[in-house]
Phi, psi and omega in degrees: 000323180221131181258084182289330184291314180296324177295319178299316181301320181295323183258010190308312183301316181289318180294315180298320179295317181296317179295317182297324179298321178293316180297319179296323182279336185059021176269072189283336180242125179056037174291170185299334181296332179294312180294320180297313180298315180302319179295317181289325176293321176299319177297317181297317182278346184059051177229143186293326190230125171234123181244108179293155177209188191287327181190175183291328178290318173303319181302317179294316180295318179298317180300314181293322177296323181294335179280354176058041175288155184249150178310135183095341174297149184256143178231125182274132181218161174284148180278345178248101185191165168293152192286346190305315183294317179294320179301313181297320178298309184293322181297334180271007179078014177271163182256116175289131177246114191265129183240148181290169186240165175279121184292342180279318183260346184072358182267168182307137180280109184301327182294342183263353188289315187300322180295342181272350184281130176233183179295339183264355182290132181235341185203159173237132172257114178265108181268115179275092192275140169068356175131357177228160189284148162297166177280091193283331183299308177293330177296316180293325178294316176299315181299318179294317182295327182254008178059051180249155171273153174236124174249129177261122172270101187252026184299328186255359189227022180301127181104344177291153182238137178251133179252122177282164182295338178271005176097350178295141179239127178231145172290142175300146183095351183242006187264317179285185179292324178219141172244152177227156175208168179235146175247026175310147190307336181266356187284165181307317171244112195233141173259193182250040179179218176261150176184157178199180179202154175239140182227147180200159174259358184263118184297320180294317177296320180300318179297317180295317180299315179300317181296314183298319181291345183238058176062020179073022183241144171262326177237137188305133177076004177242099190261110185271341180207166175290139182216193180234166168256091186223106183219151174276122182284160191296322178300316180293322178298320180295319178295316181295326178298320177292311185293330179301327179297336185252006188302315180294324176295320177300316180299314181298323179295316179291325178296325177293318176300316180298320179297319179293321174300312182306312184293319186280327187263358181297340180276352182271102185294337181275359177249131171256115186281157182296135180275146174257123182289157182282343186255356186222144166284166183234123180263358173051057166302322172229149168251102190247119177260164170250135183241143174310132190307322183285350182249348187300308184292325177293320178295317179298320178296318178298316178299318179300318180295333178269004179079020181254119179285153172206163182220150174255104175249096018222146188279345182225125177291157186302319185295345179257000177285128186305319185293337188243002183297322186260000181246354183258154170253129186254133180252112178077194185278340184056036185293326180292316177301317179295317181295322179297321180298338182267349189232343185283149174209124181262133184259160178301133174206124180200174189287342186253009186288127178273161177299324180296315177299314183294323179297322177298316179297316181298318179296322177294325182289332183292353172307329185293341179285346184282000000 
């Protein structure tokens, strides 16, 4: 699904030098590379504050803690998503409120959000799934009208751009009150272990986020609030600093792979190709097609037999997950989220994919026309 080794070989001289500098300095925790990377990522995103942390799930929990929500408060989320956002909400004693998604973009259906708002609703988590933005302008308008916070889960879409109706363009993760991301090895901007970051334009929130990520302290041994021990280690920051220079190139490479898929697979009537929204660019963390439900598993098995990997993101909707069945509030039938779990299939897409490799995958996929 992702060729991390070939990417490493291509960047090996720069990565090895960056890693060696950390080893030579032995500043493994909070070394200067962490601050440098955070500053450069903030410049890239055009946001004042980026606070690195241990991983993307920590980033979500820290963001929610920084908003000072109280147990029993409700947080609106999409029902078709990776579990991390729902997990962070539930662990804090908050109530996940599950809303259906748009089957074309896989993101939360904006038209369904207002019906989910109650007197206890305090926040919306907008998960930018698979590489493109949720429709943030109406989400922010709803949030303003109902005095809600918006947290962006940008783990899969770092580098994507959202265009407002007035022409303003913002990077995903910088539109809501707080943005979060992950640097897991398969992500658009990836380290060689775990890592994450929280971003905001609010100085007060930034101060709170820093404290929470550092045991709730601003000054060592003086703990002003409950916090976590969640930090990006220096080795990972050094790797990310190198990769950040190539982030736009990585995006362009995946977009080219997606374009070739689009052109070649458009003749396959049993495949519904991923839609590109009119308001967002797509960085293609995943290239996810929809397959007729009765053919999806057979197609995946055929690909496996041909040596082609594929993944089902995600096989179970949140409302059917045992751990969250009794703690969530469900809005409507969630039929689109359920249908997607039965039909989605993600194909290999990465920065090092050759045309020859992709052509082999495409030929294997045409089995579905038979």
